[in-house]
KEKE-3310 file (N, C-alpha, C; in steps of 0.2 Angstrom, whole numbers, plus 5000, padded with zeros to 4 digits):
npx = (4797:4805:4816:4810:4806:4819:4823:4815:4819:4832:4830:4823:4833:4842:4835:4832:4846:4849:4840:4845:4859:4859:4858:4870:4886:4890:4904:4919:4923:4936:4948:4960:4973:4985:5002:5016:5033:5035:5038:5027:5016:5014:5003:4995:5004:5006:4994:4991:5000:4996:4984:4972:4964:4947:4932:4916:4915:4924:4940:4956:4968:4986:4995:5011:5021:5035:5049:5046:5040:5027:5018:5017:5007:4996:4995:4992:4979:4972:4975:4968:4974:4973:4961:4961:4971:4985:4993:5003:4999:5000:5000:4988:4979:4982:4976:4963:4961:4961:4956:4949:4936:4937:4938:4940:4945:4949:4960:4975:4986:5001:5003:5009:5023:5028:5036:5053:5068:5084:5101:5118:5133:5144:5138:5136:5123:5114:5102:5086:5086:5099:5098:5099:5105:5108:5108:5094:5090:5075:5062:5054:5037:5032:5023:5031:5038:5028:5026:5039:5040:5029:5034:5047:5041:5034:5044:5051:5061:5060:5066:5079:5084:5090:5082:5084:5080:5078:5078:5070:5077:5089:5093:5100:5113:5117:5118:5129:5139:5139:5134:5122:5116:5106:5092:5075:5062:5050:5047:5053:5065:5072:5075:5084:5094:5099:5104:5113:5122:5136:5137:5125:5110:5093:5085:5073:5055:5042:5031:5015:5010:4998:4994:4991:4997:4991:4992:4984:4971:4964:4951:4944:4929:4920:4922:4920:4908:4901:4906:4906:4907:4919:4929:4925:4930:4944:4946:4944:4954:4965:4964:4966:4980:4986:4983:4990:5004:5004:5003:5014:5028:5040:5041:5032:5040:5051:5046:5041:5053:5057:5050:5052:5066:5073:5083:5078:5078:5078:5065:5058:5060:5054:5041:5037:5037:5028:5010:4997:4981:4965:4955:4943:4940:4936:4948:4957:4952:4954:4968:4973:4967:4974:4987:4984:4980:4992:5000:4993:4997:5010:5009:5008:4997:4983:4969:4961:4953:4937:4939:4932:4919:4923:4925:4918:4911:4906:4914:4923:4915)
npy = (4929:4918:4924:4928:4917:4911:4921:4918:4906:4907:4915:4906:4896:4903:4905:4892:4889:4898:4893:4880:4882:4892:4909:4922:4923:4936:4947:4946:4955:4966:4968:4979:4979:4988:4988:4990:4982:4978:4974:4979:4976:4963:4953:4955:4952:4939:4933:4935:4927:4914:4912:4917:4928:4928:4928:4926:4929:4939:4945:4946:4957:4960:4975:4977:4989:4989:4993:5006:5021:5022:5033:5030:5021:5027:5037:5028:5024:5037:5042:5033:5022:5010:5000:4998:5000:4996:5004:5015:5025:5040:5041:5035:5045:5056:5051:5051:5064:5069:5074:5064:5054:5043:5028:5020:5004:4994:4991:4983:4981:4987:4996:5001:5001:5002:5012:5017:5022:5021:5020:5025:5017:5025:5037:5039:5038:5032:5032:5039:5052:5055:5061:5073:5088:5080:5073:5068:5058:5059:5056:5069:5074:5062:5048:5045:5057:5064:5057:5057:5070:5071:5062:5068:5080:5075:5069:5082:5086:5094:5106:5104:5094:5090:5088:5080:5082:5067:5057:5040:5030:5034:5034:5024:5024:5037:5036:5027:5035:5045:5056:5059:5055:5047:5037:5039:5030:5020:5003:4994:5001:5002:4989:4985:4995:4990:4978:4981:4992:4992:4989:4997:5000:4997:5010:5015:5012:5021:5021:5023:5035:5036:5033:5020:5019:5015:5003:5003:4998:5005:5011:5017:5026:5024:5012:5004:5007:5000:4987:4979:4966:4962:4969:4964:4951:4954:4959:4947:4938:4945:4944:4931:4930:4939:4930:4919:4925:4928:4915:4908:4917:4914:4906:4913:4925:4920:4916:4928:4936:4932:4940:4953:4954:4958:4952:4936:4935:4948:4952:4942:4947:4959:4956:4950:4960:4970:4973:4963:4964:4963:4977:4990:5003:5014:5017:5016:5026:5037:5037:5040:5052:5060:5060:5066:5079:5083:5083:5094:5104:5106:5110:5101:5095:5102:5102:5094:5079:5072:5059:5050:5049:5043:5030:5017:5003:4991:4982:4975:4969)
npz = (4735:4737:4744:4756:4761:4764:4773:4784:4787:4791:4802:4810:4812:4820:4831:4836:4839:4849:4859:4861:4864:4873:4879:4871:4879:4889:4889:4899:4915:4916:4929:4934:4943:4952:4958:4967:4968:4982:4999:5007:4999:5000:5003:4991:4981:4983:4983:4969:4963:4968:4964:4971:4969:4963:4954:4948:4931:4931:4926:4933:4931:4933:4937:4937:4945:4947:4956:4959:4968:4981:4977:4963:4961:4965:4956:4944:4947:4948:4935:4927:4922:4930:4939:4952:4966:4977:4991:5001:5016:5013:4998:4996:5002:4994:4982:4986:4987:4974:4958:4952:4957:4970:4981:4997:4999:5008:5022:5025:5032:5041:5054:5071:5072:5059:5055:5058:5068:5064:5069:5066:5071:5072:5076:5090:5096:5109:5116:5116:5120:5116:5104:5102:5094:5083:5066:5056:5044:5033:5022:5015:5016:5018:5026:5037:5039:5044:5056:5062:5066:5076:5084:5089:5094:5106:5114:5117:5108:5097:5093:5093:5085:5069:5054:5039:5022:5013:5000:5000:4994:4995:5008:5015:5009:5013:5026:5028:5023:5032:5031:5037:5054:5058:5052:5048:5044:5034:5032:5018:5021:5035:5038:5028:5030:5042:5038:5029:5033:5043:5060:5063:5072:5078:5086:5090:5086:5079:5089:5098:5095:5091:5078:5064:5053:5040:5027:5011:5000:4986:4975:4960:4960:4951:4946:4957:4960:4949:4949:4962:4966:4960:4968:4981:4980:4979:4991:4998:4993:4997:5011:5012:5008:5020:5029:5026:5027:5041:5046:5041:5040:5036:5024:5016:5015:5008:4996:4992:4991:4978:4969:4973:4974:4985:4998:5006:5020:5024:5020:5027:5040:5040:5037:5049:5057:5053:5056:5051:5045:5039:5037:5040:5049:5062:5068:5057:5048:5056:5058:5045:5044:5052:5047:5034:5039:5044:5031:5025:5033:5031:5018:5008:5004:4997:5002:5015:5011:5012:5021:5029:5022:5011:5014:5012:5020:5014:5006:5014:5023)
capx = (4795:4811:4820:4807:4806:4826:4824:4812:4822:4838:4828:4821:4839:4845:4831:4834:4853:4849:4837:4850:4865:4858:4860:4876:4889:4894:4912:4921:4925:4944:4949:4966:4976:4992:5005:5023:5036:5039:5035:5021:5011:5015:4997:4992:5008:5006:4988:4991:5004:4993:4977:4968:4959:4944:4926:4914:4914:4930:4947:4960:4975:4991:4999:5017:5025:5042:5052:5044:5038:5020:5014:5016:5000:4990:4995:4989:4972:4970:4976:4964:4977:4971:4955:4962:4979:4987:4998:5004:4994:5001:4997:4980:4975:4983:4972:4957:4961:4963:4949:4945:4933:4940:4935:4944:4942:4951:4967:4977:4993:5004:5004:5013:5030:5028:5041:5059:5073:5090:5106:5124:5138:5149:5134:5136:5117:5112:5095:5082:5089:5105:5097:5100:5111:5110:5104:5090:5087:5069:5059:5049:5031:5030:5020:5036:5040:5023:5028:5045:5038:5026:5039:5051:5037:5032:5050:5054:5067:5058:5071:5087:5086:5090:5079:5087:5076:5082:5073:5070:5082:5096:5095:5106:5119:5119:5120:5135:5143:5140:5130:5116:5117:5101:5087:5068:5059:5046:5049:5059:5072:5075:5078:5090:5099:5102:5107:5119:5127:5139:5136:5119:5105:5087:5084:5065:5050:5037:5024:5013:5008:4990:4993:4992:5000:4989:4993:4977:4968:4960:4948:4940:4922:4915:4923:4918:4900:4900:4909:4907:4909:4927:4932:4925:4935:4951:4947:4945:4960:4970:4964:4971:4988:4987:4983:4997:5009:5004:5004:5021:5031:5047:5040:5030:5046:5056:5042:5040:5059:5058:5046:5055:5073:5076:5085:5073:5079:5075:5057:5054:5060:5049:5033:5035:5037:5022:5004:4993:4974:4960:4950:4942:4937:4937:4955:4960:4950:4957:4976:4973:4965:4980:4992:4981:4981:4999:5002:4989:4999:5016:5008:5009:4990:4979:4963:4960:4948:4932:4941:4926:4915:4926:4927:4912:4913:4903:4918:4926:4910)
capy = (4924:4913:4927:4929:4909:4910:4925:4915:4900:4909:4916:4900:4893:4907:4904:4885:4889:4902:4888:4874:4884:4897:4917:4924:4925:4943:4947:4947:4962:4966:4972:4980:4979:4990:4988:4991:4976:4979:4970:4981:4973:4955:4950:4955:4948:4931:4931:4934:4921:4908:4912:4919:4933:4925:4930:4924:4934:4944:4943:4950:4959:4963:4979:4978:4995:4988:4995:5013:5023:5021:5037:5028:5017:5032:5039:5024:5024:5044:5042:5028:5016:5005:5002:4997:4999:4995:5009:5018:5030:5046:5040:5034:5052:5060:5049:5053:5072:5071:5075:5057:5051:5037:5027:5016:4997:4991:4992:4976:4980:4993:4996:5008:4999:5003:5017:5015:5026:5017:5025:5022:5016:5031:5043:5039:5038:5026:5033:5044:5059:5057:5063:5081:5090:5075:5075:5063:5058:5057:5058:5075:5073:5055:5048:5045:5063:5066:5053:5059:5076:5069:5058:5074:5085:5070:5069:5088:5087:5097:5112:5102:5089:5092:5084:5081:5079:5062:5052:5034:5026:5037:5034:5019:5027:5043:5034:5024:5040:5049:5063:5059:5051:5042:5037:5038:5028:5014:4997:4990:5004:5001:4982:4986:4998:4985:4973:4984:4997:4988:4993:5001:4997:5001:5014:5014:5013:5028:5019:5026:5041:5036:5031:5014:5020:5009:5000:5004:4997:5011:5010:5023:5026:5022:5004:5001:5006:4996:4980:4977:4958:4962:4972:4959:4946:4957:4959:4940:4936:4949:4941:4924:4933:4940:4923:4915:4928:4926:4907:4906:4922:4912:4903:4919:4930:4917:4917:4936:4938:4930:4945:4959:4955:4959:4945:4932:4936:4955:4951:4938:4951:4964:4952:4949:4967:4973:4971:4962:4963:4966:4981:4998:5005:5021:5019:5018:5033:5042:5038:5044:5060:5063:5061:5071:5086:5085:5086:5100:5109:5108:5113:5095:5094:5109:5102:5088:5076:5068:5052:5045:5048:5039:5024:5012:4996:4985:4977:4972:4965)
capz = (4740:4739:4748:4762:4765:4766:4779:4790:4789:4794:4809:4814:4814:4825:4837:4838:4841:4856:4863:4862:4867:4878:4876:4870:4885:4890:4890:4906:4917:4918:4935:4933:4950:4951:4965:4967:4970:4988:5005:5009:4995:5000:5002:4985:4976:4985:4980:4962:4962:4970:4961:4976:4967:4959:4955:4941:4926:4932:4925:4937:4928:4937:4934:4941:4944:4948:4962:4960:4975:4982:4973:4956:4962:4966:4949:4941:4948:4946:4928:4924:4919:4934:4943:4959:4968:4984:4992:5008:5018:5010:4992:4997:5004:4988:4978:4988:4986:4967:4954:4950:4963:4972:4988:5000:4999:5014:5025:5026:5035:5043:5062:5075:5071:5052:5054:5063:5068:5063:5070:5065:5076:5074:5078:5097:5099:5113:5119:5112:5122:5113:5097:5102:5090:5078:5060:5055:5037:5032:5015:5018:5013:5018:5033:5042:5040:5050:5063:5066:5069:5082:5089:5092:5100:5111:5118:5117:5104:5091:5091:5094:5080:5062:5049:5032:5017:5010:4997:5004:4991:4997:5015:5017:5007:5017:5033:5027:5021:5038:5030:5042:5060:5058:5047:5049:5037:5034:5030:5020:5022:5041:5038:5023:5034:5047:5034:5025:5037:5048:5067:5063:5076:5079:5091:5092:5081:5080:5091:5103:5092:5089:5071:5062:5047:5037:5019:5009:4994:4983:4968:4957:4963:4945:4946:4964:4959:4944:4950:4969:4966:4960:4975:4987:4978:4980:4999:5000:4991:5001:5017:5011:5009:5026:5034:5024:5030:5048:5048:5039:5037:5033:5018:5012:5013:5003:4990:4990:4988:4971:4965:4975:4973:4991:5002:5009:5027:5025:5019:5033:5046:5039:5037:5056:5061:5052:5059:5046:5046:5034:5041:5038:5055:5064:5069:5051:5046:5061:5056:5039:5045:5056:5041:5030:5042:5043:5024:5024:5037:5027:5011:5003:5002:4998:5005:5018:5009:5017:5021:5031:5018:5006:5017:5013:5024:5011:5003:5020:5027)
cpx = (4800:4815:4817:4807:4814:4827:4822:4816:4829:4836:4827:4828:4842:4842:4832:4841:4853:4846:4841:4856:4865:4859:4867:4879:4891:4901:4914:4923:4932:4944:4957:4969:4983:4995:5013:5027:5040:5035:5028:5015:5011:5009:4994:4997:5007:4999:4988:4995:5000:4986:4971:4963:4954:4936:4922:4913:4919:4936:4952:4967:4980:4995:5006:5020:5032:5043:5050:5041:5030:5016:5012:5008:4995:4989:4991:4981:4969:4970:4971:4967:4976:4965:4955:4969:4980:4993:4998:4998:4994:4998:4990:4977:4977:4978:4964:4955:4961:4955:4945:4942:4935:4937:4940:4941:4943:4958:4969:4983:4995:5006:5009:5020:5032:5035:5046:5064:5079:5096:5112:5128:5142:5145:5134:5129:5115:5105:5092:5084:5095:5104:5097:5105:5112:5105:5101:5088:5080:5066:5053:5043:5028:5026:5025:5039:5035:5024:5034:5043:5034:5030:5043:5047:5035:5038:5054:5060:5066:5064:5078:5089:5085:5087:5082:5083:5080:5078:5075:5076:5088:5098:5100:5113:5122:5120:5127:5140:5144:5137:5124:5119:5112:5096:5080:5065:5054:5049:5048:5065:5075:5079:5084:5095:5103:5105:5114:5124:5130:5139:5129:5114:5098:5086:5077:5061:5046:5031:5022:5011:5001:4989:4995:4996:4998:4991:4985:4976:4963:4958:4945:4933:4918:4916:4920:4910:4898:4901:4911:4910:4917:4931:4931:4929:4943:4952:4948:4952:4966:4970:4967:4978:4990:4987:4989:5003:5010:5005:5011:5025:5037:5046:5037:5036:5051:5052:5042:5047:5060:5054:5049:5062:5076:5077:5079:5073:5076:5068:5054:5054:5054:5042:5031:5034:5030:5015:5000:4986:4970:4955:4949:4937:4938:4944:4959:4958:4954:4965:4976:4971:4971:4985:4990:4982:4988:5002:4999:4994:5007:5015:5008:5002:4986:4973:4963:4953:4943:4933:4935:4921:4917:4928:4921:4915:4910:4908:4922:4921:4909)
cpy = (4919:4917:4928:4922:4909:4915:4921:4909:4901:4911:4911:4896:4896:4905:4897:4885:4892:4896:4882:4876:4889:4904:4918:4926:4932:4942:4949:4953:4960:4971:4973:4983:4982:4990:4989:4984:4977:4974:4972:4978:4966:4951:4949:4951:4941:4929:4930:4928:4915:4908:4914:4924:4929:4927:4928:4930:4940:4941:4948:4951:4963:4968:4980:4984:4995:4991:5004:5015:5022:5026:5035:5024:5022:5035:5035:5023:5031:5045:5038:5023:5010:5006:5002:4997:4999:5001:5011:5023:5037:5045:5040:5041:5056:5057:5051:5061:5074:5072:5069:5055:5045:5035:5022:5009:4994:4993:4985:4975:4987:4992:5001:5006:4999:5007:5016:5020:5021:5022:5020:5021:5021:5037:5044:5039:5032:5026:5038:5051:5061:5059:5070:5082:5085:5076:5067:5063:5056:5060:5063:5073:5066:5054:5047:5052:5066:5063:5055:5067:5075:5066:5064:5078:5080:5070:5076:5089:5090:5102:5110:5096:5092:5087:5085:5078:5074:5057:5044:5030:5028:5036:5029:5022:5033:5041:5031:5030:5045:5056:5065:5054:5045:5042:5036:5036:5022:5008:4997:4993:5003:4994:4982:4989:4994:4980:4976:4989:4993:4993:4997:4997:5001:5004:5014:5014:5019:5025:5024:5033:5041:5035:5024:5014:5014:5009:5000:5001:5002:5009:5016:5021:5023:5014:5001:5001:5001:4989:4979:4970:4958:4964:4967:4953:4948:4957:4952:4937:4939:4946:4934:4925:4934:4934:4919:4918:4926:4919:4906:4911:4920:4910:4910:4923:4927:4917:4924:4938:4937:4936:4951:4961:4957:4953:4943:4935:4943:4955:4947:4942:4956:4962:4952:4955:4971:4970:4969:4960:4966:4970:4987:5000:5012:5022:5019:5025:5038:5043:5041:5051:5063:5064:5067:5078:5088:5087:5092:5106:5111:5110:5107:5094:5101:5109:5095:5084:5073:5061:5048:5044:5045:5032:5019:5005:4990:4980:4973:4967:4958)
cpz = (4742:4745:4755:4765:4768:4773:4785:4792:4793:4801:4814:4816:4820:4832:4840:4841:4849:4861:4866:4866:4873:4875:4876:4878:4884:4891:4897:4908:4918:4924:4935:4941:4949:4958:4963:4970:4977:4994:5007:5006:4994:4999:4995:4980:4977:4982:4973:4960:4963:4967:4966:4975:4962:4960:4948:4937:4926:4930:4929:4933:4933:4933:4939:4940:4946:4955:4963:4967:4975:4978:4965:4956:4962:4959:4944:4941:4946:4938:4924:4921:4924:4937:4950:4960:4975:4985:5000:5009:5014:5002:4991:4998:4998:4983:4979:4987:4979:4964:4952:4956:4964:4979:4990:5000:5005:5016:5026:5030:5038:5051:5064:5074:5064:5051:5060:5063:5069:5064:5068:5070:5078:5077:5086:5100:5102:5115:5115:5114:5119:5105:5097:5099:5084:5071:5057:5048:5036:5025:5017:5013:5014:5025:5039:5043:5046:5056:5066:5069:5075:5087:5093:5097:5106:5117:5119:5114:5098:5088:5091:5089:5073:5057:5042:5027:5013:5006:4999:5001:4992:5004:5018:5015:5011:5024:5033:5026:5027:5037:5035:5048:5061:5053:5050:5044:5038:5030:5022:5022:5029:5041:5033:5026:5039:5044:5030:5029:5043:5055:5067:5068:5076:5086:5094:5086:5083:5082:5096:5101:5090:5082:5069:5056:5042:5029:5017:5002:4992:4977:4966:4959:4957:4945:4952:4963:4954:4945:4957:4970:4965:4966:4981:4986:4980:4987:5001:4999:4995:5008:5017:5012:5016:5030:5032:5028:5038:5051:5047:5036:5034:5025:5014:5010:5008:4996:4988:4988:4981:4966:4967:4974:4980:4994:5006:5017:5029:5025:5025:5039:5046:5040:5045:5060:5060:5055:5052:5047:5041:5038:5038:5043:5056:5065:5062:5048:5050:5060:5050:5039:5049:5052:5037:5033:5043:5037:5022:5028:5034:5020:5006:5000:5003:5002:5008:5015:5014:5018:5024:5026:5011:5008:5018:5016:5019:5009:5009:5023:5022)
residu = (UNK:UNK:UNK:UNK:UNK:UNK:UNK:UNK:UNK:UNK:UNK:UNK:UNK:UNK:UNK:UNK:UNK:UNK:UNK:UNK:UNK:UNK:UNK:UNK:UNK:UNK:UNK:UNK:UNK:UNK:UNK:UNK:UNK:UNK:UNK:UNK:UNK:UNK:UNK:UNK:UNK:UNK:UNK:UNK:UNK:UNK:UNK:UNK:UNK:UNK:UNK:UNK:UNK:UNK:UNK:UNK:UNK:UNK:UNK:UNK:UNK:UNK:UNK:UNK:UNK:UNK:UNK:UNK:UNK:UNK:UNK:UNK:UNK:UNK:UNK:UNK:UNK:UNK:UNK:UNK:UNK:UNK:UNK:UNK:UNK:UNK:UNK:UNK:UNK:UNK:UNK:UNK:UNK:UNK:UNK:UNK:UNK:UNK:UNK:UNK:UNK:UNK:UNK:UNK:UNK:UNK:UNK:UNK:UNK:UNK:UNK:UNK:UNK:UNK:UNK:UNK:UNK:UNK:UNK:UNK:UNK:UNK:UNK:UNK:UNK:UNK:UNK:UNK:UNK:UNK:UNK:UNK:UNK:UNK:UNK:UNK:UNK:UNK:UNK:UNK:UNK:UNK:UNK:UNK:UNK:UNK:UNK:UNK:UNK:UNK:UNK:UNK:UNK:UNK:UNK:UNK:UNK:UNK:UNK:UNK:UNK:UNK:UNK:UNK:UNK:UNK:UNK:UNK:UNK:UNK:UNK:UNK:UNK:UNK:UNK:UNK:UNK:UNK:UNK:UNK:UNK:UNK:UNK:UNK:UNK:UNK:UNK:UNK:UNK:UNK:UNK:UNK:UNK:UNK:UNK:UNK:UNK:UNK:UNK:UNK:UNK:UNK:UNK:UNK:UNK:UNK:UNK:UNK:UNK:UNK:UNK:UNK:UNK:UNK:UNK:UNK:UNK:UNK:UNK:UNK:UNK:UNK:UNK:UNK:UNK:UNK:UNK:UNK:UNK:UNK:UNK:UNK:UNK:UNK:UNK:UNK:UNK:UNK:UNK:UNK:UNK:UNK:UNK:UNK:UNK:UNK:UNK:UNK:UNK:UNK:UNK:UNK:UNK:UNK:UNK:UNK:UNK:UNK:UNK:UNK:UNK:UNK:UNK:UNK:UNK:UNK:UNK:UNK:UNK:UNK:UNK:UNK:UNK:UNK:UNK:UNK:UNK:UNK:UNK:UNK:UNK:UNK:UNK:UNK:UNK:UNK:UNK:UNK:UNK:UNK:UNK:UNK:UNK:UNK:UNK:UNK:UNK:UNK:UNK:UNK:UNK:UNK:UNK:UNK:UNK:UNK:UNK:UNK:UNK:UNK:UNK:UNK:UNK:UNK:UNK:UNK:UNK)
# end
């Protein structure tokens, strides 16, 4: 009887505690956001610094992949080491084509001037037609690779220009050494080339080709289905980062430089050059489909994923 009384007394105390203190609080959801320390991911880097990612019951954990290539962000999502990641268009397409179901959350930047052709002074290239017989360094399998193919076709230069497969990290060195006459690349490589190669100049950007070369936020479908509130908070924080960049690119570039290690003036130039806007519309889907079809044509992508079917607009709304 004493044991029974003790049991009921303990139960009564627990009931009183629940009434007074409320039900036990559930653990916070952790949202792991992966990014590389580059200017393309400025909105997220700034938002993390300033605490602009916020949602009740959600802890946002940054996964800084350093100065690695954009494919590292796709690998982080596909491998399960991150729930969400920001990346360029090609890594986003590769993530969508992977065995792990993924969805697009939003696009937040890019634009037709994302990719540029920078020429060296000694190349003698003054106009687009002067590219005939010249060597252009480009990272094969990148969205720039697809863009330069369309650009050369548009200007009737496909058969008269040699494309040299050059990793983006080696483009500036190759231009200095003279092993190539020009580089075709996405930011920040063009800005770095202008900064480091004496006499180099911008020949043109790869505009007018019907592609926005969007920067993308991608999430695993399982996380998106379970935690839509976290993704909406990421979109809202990214929007604040975008607005900050558009309002004051000089200050944003200076703050960004502390995270990327790239000179502030280079970051400021790039922030002004790119188009910053949070969206996920037909233009974004069409741009990704154009790049995916190119990757498929060169054997980089076995099958073009159903990009439109993986682009819900709920998070952007």
